[in-house]
N, C-alpha and C positions, 0 to 999 in steps of 0.2 A: 504492499502500499505505499509507504514509503520512495517510493523507486516512481510509483505512478504521479505523486505529488510532486515530488521534485519533477519527473518530466514535464508536468504539469506546467512548473514554475518556471525551467527552464525555457519551454517553447512560447510561455509571455514574455520574457525575457529576449526572444529572436524577435521575438512580432516587435517591441520598444526598438530593440537597434537596426531593425528592418526600416522600423517607420523614419527612423532617425536620418535617414538617407533620403528619405521621398521631397526635401525642401528645395523649390521651384529656385532657380537663380535669378534676379530681376537685374541686379547691376552691380558693378563692378569697377570700384576705380582708385588709382593711385597717384592719380593729377601730376604724372609723370612726363605728358607729354601735351602741354601749351600750343597752341596754335598762333601765336602773334607774340608771345610774352613780351614786355615789354618795363624793364629796368626806371619806375617812375620814379629812384631816388630813395637812399632807404633799405632797397635789396626786396624790394614789395612793387606790385603793377597794381595800381588802385584806378588808372584810366582808363581800362577794360573790363567788360563782364565777366562771370563766367563762364555764360552763355557764347560768351566770342571766343574766351580761350579754349572751352572745351564740348561747342557743342559736337553732333555726329560723331558722340566719343561715346555708346556706337550708334551708326547711325540711323536719325529721326529722335537721337534721344537732344531733349533741349532742359536747360535749367533757369527757374525763375528766382527774380531777388529781390530785396526791398531793401535801398539805401545800398552802400560797397560793400561788396566781400571779395578784400583780396585775396591776390597770389601771391605767396611769400616764397623768397630764392633763400635755402638754402646754400650755404659754403660761398655766401658772396665776402664782399670786404664794406659796407657801407654801412649795416645796420649796429647802431650803439658804434660807429667806430672804427670794427673789428666783423662785423657778418654774424649772421643767425649758426647756433653751434646745436649738434645733433649727436651726443655723444653716444645716444643708442643705437643710432644706425638706421631709426624706424622710419622716417621722414623725406627719405629721398633726396632730393632735389627741390622738388616743389611742394606748397601744403596749400591749402585756403585757413584766411583767418577772419574772424570779424566782430566787431565791438558790442556790449555789452548794454550800453547805456548814455554813450553821448549823440547815438543815434538807434533807431531800433533797426538794426539790420538781420534779414533773414532770408534765407535761404527755400526757396521751394524745388521738386523732383516728384515728378508725376507716373504712376502706373496702375497698374492693374492687375490685381491680386485674386481675381479669378476668385476660385467656390474660398478658397484657404480661407483659415479664421485669425491665421497673422500674418502682421507686416513683421521681419526682423531685422533689423540695422543694428550691425556692427561696423565699428569704426576706432580710430587712435586720437584720445582728445590731450593739449598740451595748454598750459597756457604760454604769455607769450607776448610780445611787446612791440608798439613800433615810436621811433624816433621821431614821427613828421609827422604832417598832417595832422596837426593837433594834438599828439602823442606827446609822451607817454600816455598811457589811458588805467592802465594797472596799477594798483596802490603801492607807497611806499613800503616795503618791506614785503610786498609778492601777497597775490590774491590764489586763492584754486579755483579755479573755472566753473560754475555749474551752466552744464546747456539743458534746453528744452527739447525733446524731439515727442510731435504733434501729428496725430495724423487726422486728417477730415477727409470726409465724403468730397467724391467729384464728378457726380453723374454725367457732367460732359465730357469729361476725358481732357479739358486741357491744360497747360502751362499755367503756375501758380504758385502764389506763397502760401494759401488755404484759402479760408473763411467760411467752407461751407460748413456741414455741420461737423463739430469735432468728435473723433469715435473712440479717440485714446492720447491718451500724452505719457509722456516717461521722462522723468530726469537721472540726470548722470553728472559726477563730477568727478574732477582730475584734484593735482597738486598742485601745490606750493612751487612753480618751480627756480633753482636756485637763483635764478638773475633774471633781465628783462629779456635777454638775447640768445639763455640756453634753452630749450626745448626740456620739457620729464612728462615722456608720453604716458598716457592711462587707453587700456584696451577695454572699452565697454562695446556693450550689444543693450538695444531697446528693444523692447516683446511687444507692436503697439497690435491690439485687439480690434478688426477690422471689424466685427459685427455691428452688421445694422448697416451696409456701407448696401448703395442703391443697386449699383449695376459691376462692382469690382474695381473701380476706378477709384483712387486716392491721391492724396496728395501728402507727402512727407516734409514739415516744415522743421526747420534747423533754425533754433534761436537761443543767444547764448543770453541766459540771465543776469548774470554776475559775473566775476572777476575781469572788469574793465577790459579787457580783450582775450583771444584764446585762438588757437589753431585748431585743426580736424586733418584727419586723414585714412587712407586705407578703405574707402568706405565699400560693403558686400552687404549688400542688402535684398531677400528672399522672403516668397511667401510661402508658411507652410502653417501645416496643422496644430506644429508643438512652439510654445513659445520658447524664443531664445535657439531657433535651429537656424544653421547658417548653414551651407555647404563647408565642409572640413574640419566643425566644432561637432565635439562629442554631447550630448545631451547625457548628465546624469540621470542614473537609474537611481527611484524615486528614495529617500533617507529610510537606512532601514533594510531596504529591498536586498540586495548583494548581498549581504550579513544574512539575512533571514535563506536565501537561495543558496549559500553555502554551506548553511546549516543542515538543511534540509539533506542535501548529497552525503552528509557526512554518516546521519545517522539512516538514510537509505542505506549508505554503503555498509555500515553496523550490523543491519538487518541481512542483508545478503550475507553476512559471514555467519553468524547465526545461524540461518537455515542452511547453509553446510554444514 
């Protein structure tokens, strides 16, 4: 009997593992190939929109934004007199940055999640600052950035930064960076529940709530029926499930030895 129970639980765990491979990748971007990047001074591009630098990656994809969302160059020489530093090596050569308060910078991405329940958004975030265009913006002594990721219903399917029915939101915080020109990345994942959408079309809105200024990079966005599932990320079993399963296997093995 124990063997049957263990086998049943093993089958259940196999189903869970199999479902963890069912995420549909909607978008992936490391921002390493901007088209027409211009260093406007300070190792960032403010004169061009995100859509001008990254439209049609892939073909047909567009961004929407409110106010400015900058394209930052890592490894230059101008920012704070020495260039942006990335000791973790996570940001590559280019990342995006936005303000929390001087202006309400927003970035919007439009997707269709189909019949899936969740839009899962994985990315890296870090505090960073600008030394011109009104900067610095990060308070003296540093500040941990807090982002809000919101999912809006978008029946028309067009691009935008939100404004329809709010379906879900998720806040995520980074760390206090060593200084204004050095990144300290935090990997976060926002599981956004798309339940209640009209026809699968949704808008993902990115907003920096606090911290003055911050950067983001390495977007992986997927639709799934599991919260937090994106391709390549292992979804852990429920707490205690693996321990219980292992214990039942041991009991089942002992029972078989007794019968012999």
